C-alpha positions as CSV (number, residue, x, y, z in Angstrom):
1,M,87.6,113.5,104.2
2,C,88.2,110.1,102.7
3,N,89.5,107.1,104.5
4,R,91.5,105.2,102.1
5,S,91.6,107.0,98.6
6,C,90.2,110.1,97.3
7,T,90.4,112.3,94.0
8,I,92.3,115.5,94.2
9,A,92.4,117.6,91.1
10,G,91.8,114.6,89.1
11,H,94.1,112.4,90.5
12,S,93.3,109.2,92.7
13,T,95.4,109.7,95.8
14,L,95.9,107.2,98.6
15,I,95.9,108.7,102.1
16,Y,97.7,106.8,104.8
17,V,96.7,107.8,108.5
18,V,99.3,107.3,111.3
19,G,98.1,107.6,115.1
20,N,95.6,106.5,117.5
21,Y,92.0,107.4,116.6
22,R,90.8,107.3,120.1
23,N,93.5,109.7,121.4
24,M,93.9,112.2,118.4
25,K,94.3,114.8,120.7
26,Q,97.3,113.4,122.4
27,T,98.7,111.5,119.4
28,P,99.9,113.4,116.3
29,F,97.6,112.8,113.3
30,I,99.9,112.5,110.2
31,A,98.4,112.2,106.6
32,L,100.8,111.5,104.0
33,I,99.3,112.5,100.5
34,G,100.8,111.3,97.5
35,L,100.7,114.6,95.6
36,T,104.1,114.2,94.2
37,S,102.6,113.7,90.6
38,L,100.7,116.9,91.1
39,V,103.6,119.0,92.2
40,N,105.9,117.6,89.8
41,A,103.2,117.1,86.9
42,Q,104.4,118.3,83.4
43,T,102.1,121.0,82.2
44,I,101.6,123.6,79.7
45,D,101.6,127.0,80.6
46,I,98.6,128.4,78.5
47,Q,99.7,132.0,79.2
48,Q,103.0,131.2,77.0
49,L,100.9,129.9,74.0
50,K,101.4,132.1,70.7
51,L,99.7,131.3,67.5
52,N,101.8,132.0,64.6
53,G,104.0,134.0,66.8
54,T,101.4,136.7,67.8
55,A,97.9,135.7,69.2
56,G,97.7,134.2,72.7
57,F,95.2,132.1,74.1
58,S,92.9,134.9,75.3
59,L,92.6,138.5,73.8
60,T,89.9,140.7,72.9
61,L,88.2,140.7,69.4
62,D,90.1,144.0,68.5
63,E,93.4,142.7,69.6
64,L,92.8,139.4,67.5
65,R,91.7,141.7,64.4
66,E,95.0,143.6,64.9
67,S,97.1,140.4,64.9
68,N,98.8,138.9,61.8
69,L,95.9,136.3,61.8
70,E,93.2,137.0,59.1
71,I,89.8,136.4,60.6
72,D,87.6,134.3,58.3
73,S,84.2,134.3,59.9
74,I,82.4,134.9,63.0
75,R,79.6,132.5,63.4
76,P,76.8,131.7,65.9
77,I,77.4,128.9,68.1
78,P,76.2,125.8,66.4
79,E,73.5,123.5,68.0
80,L,76.2,120.8,68.5
81,M,77.8,123.2,71.1
82,D,74.7,124.2,72.8
83,M,76.3,123.8,76.4
84,S,78.7,126.4,75.5
85,M,78.0,130.0,77.1
86,A,80.0,131.6,74.3
87,D,78.2,134.1,72.0
88,S,79.8,133.1,68.6
89,L,82.8,131.3,67.3
90,V,85.6,133.3,65.4
91,Y,87.3,131.0,62.7
92,I,90.9,131.7,61.4
93,G,90.9,128.8,58.8
94,G,89.7,125.6,61.0
95,T,91.2,127.2,64.1
96,Y,88.7,128.9,66.4
97,F,88.2,131.0,69.4
98,E,85.0,131.1,71.5
99,Y,83.8,134.7,71.5
100,Y,82.2,136.3,74.7
101,T,80.2,139.8,73.9
102,S,79.6,141.0,77.5
103,S,83.7,140.6,78.1
104,N,84.6,141.3,74.3
105,K,87.1,138.2,74.9
106,C,88.1,135.6,72.4
107,I,89.2,132.3,74.2
108,L,91.1,129.8,72.0
109,N,89.2,126.5,71.6
110,V,90.7,124.5,68.7
111,I,93.6,124.9,66.6
112,K,94.1,123.0,63.3
113,F,97.3,123.3,61.5
114,D,96.3,124.4,57.9
115,G,97.3,127.2,55.8
116,A,96.1,129.9,58.4
117,I,97.8,128.4,61.5
118,T,101.2,127.0,60.7
119,E,102.9,127.2,64.1
120,V,102.1,127.2,67.8
121,R,104.7,128.3,70.2
122,V,104.5,127.4,74.2
123,G,107.7,129.0,75.6
124,E,110.6,127.2,73.8
125,L,108.4,124.5,72.5
126,I,107.4,124.8,68.7
127,L,104.5,122.8,67.4
128,N,103.6,122.6,63.9
129,N,102.2,119.8,61.3
130,E,105.7,118.2,61.2
131,T,105.8,117.5,65.0
132,T,105.7,113.9,65.6
133,A,103.9,111.9,68.3
134,E,107.4,110.9,69.4
135,T,108.6,114.5,69.8
136,I,105.4,115.1,72.2
137,Q,106.2,111.8,74.1
138,A,109.8,112.8,74.5
139,N,108.6,116.2,75.9
140,F,105.8,114.8,78.0
141,P,106.6,111.3,78.8
142,E,104.4,111.3,82.1
143,D,101.1,111.9,80.1
144,C,102.1,111.0,76.5
145,I,103.8,107.8,76.7
146,S,100.8,106.2,75.1
147,T,98.2,107.5,72.9
148,D,94.3,106.6,72.8
149,D,92.3,106.1,69.5
150,I,89.6,108.9,69.0
151,K,87.0,109.9,66.5
152,V,85.8,113.3,65.9
153,Y,82.3,114.1,64.9
154,Q,81.7,114.4,61.3
155,D,85.4,113.8,60.4
156,P,86.4,110.6,58.6
157,N,89.7,110.1,60.2
158,S,90.6,108.2,63.2
159,Y,93.4,110.2,65.2
160,K,95.6,109.1,68.2
161,I,95.5,111.7,71.2
162,C,97.0,112.2,74.4
163,G,96.6,115.3,76.8
164,I,98.8,117.4,78.9
165,P,97.5,119.4,82.0
166,I,97.2,123.1,81.6
167,S,98.6,125.7,84.0
168,A,97.8,129.3,84.1
169,N,99.6,132.0,86.0
170,G,101.8,129.2,87.8
171,R,98.6,127.2,89.1
172,L,97.4,123.8,88.0
173,T,93.8,124.0,86.1
174,D,91.3,121.1,85.4
175,S,91.9,121.7,81.6
176,R,93.9,119.8,79.3
177,F,96.0,120.4,76.1
178,L,94.7,117.4,73.7
179,F,97.1,116.7,70.9
180,F,95.6,115.1,67.9
181,F,97.9,113.0,65.7
182,L,97.1,111.5,62.0
183,D,99.5,109.4,60.6
184,G,102.0,110.0,63.4
185,K,101.9,114.0,63.0
186,L,100.3,116.7,64.9
187,T,97.3,117.9,63.0
188,R,95.0,119.4,65.7
189,I,95.4,120.6,69.3
190,D,92.1,121.0,71.5
191,I,91.9,123.0,74.7
192,W,89.7,121.0,76.7
193,E,87.8,122.1,79.7
194,P,85.6,119.8,81.9
195,S,81.7,121.0,81.5
């Protein structure tokens, strides 16, 4: 247990202890934890995600092949991604899924708005290459009120970025939906998981 502050699910939290340490059995011990930001956090439910209206976040390779998305290639994991546990990458334009042979699952990793992927729906929210940083900030003011600068390996562009926590089946995860903006427009979304 931490005395003054600790980290819970990535959020620094102050804990206030009320009571008499010497007589803890007789005196009520009350810990007030500032979890309001976790309870009320704005999240994106990954289960609601749809690419071009069909493919979701996690599906089998057969389901991906049967969707309206055309697979361009399936490639081995590059050395740059040597920490990935996936067996290969399944590309649809610049968008790719990590593929796991043992489970036959394709897990979405990077979305690029190009000719292959034109739209991402998350519930009622529709995202595409015309979505502005201001639109994302209006929908997610807690996490995207400001953006940070970022460079992507082997990409000459400099992006603005912000991240939204991801929930799955009603539970908050440690993952984030990272929005990449170029010239004020949404150009890429990464699904980031801590390693």
